[in-house]
C-alpha positions in Angstrom: 35.4 -17.1 -7.1 33.6 -17.2 -4.0 30.1 -15.8 -5.0 28.9 -15.5 -1.2 30.6 -12.0 -1.0 27.6 -10.7 -3.2 25.1 -12.1 0.0 27.1 -10.4 2.0 27.1 -7.0 0.2 23.5 -7.6 -0.3 23.0 -8.1 3.4 24.6 -4.6 4.0 22.9 -2.6 1.5 19.1 -4.0 2.4 19.4 -3.5 5.9 21.4 0.0 5.9 18.7 0.7 3.3 16.3 1.1 6.3 18.4 3.0 8.7 18.1 6.6 7.1 14.4 6.5 7.8 15.0 5.2 11.3 17.4 8.4 11.7 15.2 10.7 10.2 11.9 9.2 11.8 13.8 9.9 15.2 14.9 13.3 14.2 11.9 14.7 13.4 9.2 12.9 15.4 7.4 12.8 12.3 5.8 10.1 10.5 2.7 11.6 8.7 3.7 10.6 5.7 5.1 7.2 6.5 2.7 4.2 5.3 1.9 2.6 8.5 0.7 -0.9 6.3 3.9 -0.5 4.4 6.1 -1.0 7.4 3.9 -3.7 8.9 4.5 -5.9 6.0 8.4 -5.0 5.4 8.4 -6.0 9.4 6.7 -9.3 8.8 8.6 -10.4 5.6 12.1 -9.6 7.2 11.3 -11.4 10.4 9.6 -14.3 8.1 13.1 -13.8 6.3 15.5 -14.1 9.3 13.2 -17.3 10.4 14.2 -19.0 7.1 17.8 -17.9 7.3 17.9 -19.6 10.6 16.5 -22.8 9.3 18.5 -22.8 6.2 21.8 -21.4 7.9 21.9 -18.7 5.5 24.5 -16.1 7.5 24.4 -13.2 5.4 20.0 -13.7 4.9 19.8 -14.1 8.8 22.3 -10.7 9.0 19.9 -8.6 7.0 16.8 -9.7 8.4 18.1 -9.0 11.8 19.1 -5.4 11.4 16.0 -5.3 8.5 13.6 -6.5 11.1 14.8 -4.3 14.0 14.7 -1.1 11.8 11.3 -1.9 10.0 10.3 -2.9 14.1 11.4 0.5 15.4 10.1 2.4 12.5 6.1 0.6 12.9 6.9 1.7 16.6 7.3 5.3 16.2 4.2 5.9 13.7 1.9 4.0 16.0 3.3 5.9 18.9 2.8 9.1 17.1 -0.7 8.0 16.5 -2.2 8.6 19.9 
């Protein structure tokens, strides 16, 4: 059995997990309840996983962290924009 399907399923679930927060943040423009430091660490963590995935040629890892890095960057951007 090819267990790589679990890597792809994990990639989809992990990446999509940030999408509802990103959508809610755009719709409500409210970020008071979001922790900037949490999303900064998530951003850098997913960025480093992305780099590692490229280096190790791990497609599920690259796919997951391409999306996760983008979503977390977007949330960090909105949090900082709302802090004026």
